[in-house]
C-alpha positions, 0 to 999 in steps of 0.5 A: 504134888508135882505132875509125873513126880511123887514127893517125898515129904520128910519125916511124915513119909520117910520112906520111898513112895511107890505107886506100884511094886516098880521102883521109881527112877525120879524120887523127889525129896523136900530140901531140908536145912540142918535145923529142919533136920534137927527138929524133925529127927526122933534120934540124932547121933554120932556113930560108926556103921559096924554092920550091913545086911539086906532086908526086904519089906514089900518089893523094896530092898533095904540095906539095914545097918547097925550103927555103934553110938559114940554120942547121942544128941537126941532120942532114947540111950542106947549103944546101938542103933539099926538104920534102913537105907532104901536100896540094896541087893538080895538074891542077885537083884540090885535096887537103888534109889537116887538120893539114898545115902551110900555109906561105908562099913567102919565110916563115922557119921552124924545120923539124923533119924526118924523112926515111924509107927512101923517102928522102922528107923530111917535117915531123915531126907535120905542123903541130906541126914547123914553127914560123914566125919572127917579128920584133917591133919591137925585132927580137927573133925569136920561134918561134911556131905557131898552135893545130893544127886536127887531132885530136891524141891522147897516147901513151895514146890519149887526146884532147890539146889542140892549143895554140898555141906561142910561144917566144923563138928564142934559148931555142928554140935552147938548148933544142935544143942542150941536148936533142941535147947530152944525147941524145949523152951 
């Protein structure tokens, strides 16, 4: 625990930690490498956001996204998955969380997901666990994420960089398959 901060350990506590019913303005996250996200995810999917609706759990607002799955790397075979992202607007009251991804309807992403005992599926490491799929003029697909605007710390509790990621999708797909195969051995 860092003085004055609550550290969100992923995936054991993927949800936002709250000391009371107020929103923390400085949520901190454990920095995760792609390999860590692969191993800690209960599901990894490629999919398109097809709907979004606000929901409230306790004092926290969530955007509940329905994602149409086009490719599944890990987890149960389903055509859709429902993902809860902290933040949203309910009854004219908006909540936002540093580090929470902002996803667009119709956007195609790679999702590293975690479902806890409550049955709620969330993104591993908030923005860390969502990569935007982009096509260039030649049709090549890249998985990318901007630098993360949140406090990240390494396992030792030291501040960590929140660098952007950009990787050819075919290379990411191979990395996911290799890490999962190695974990099964």
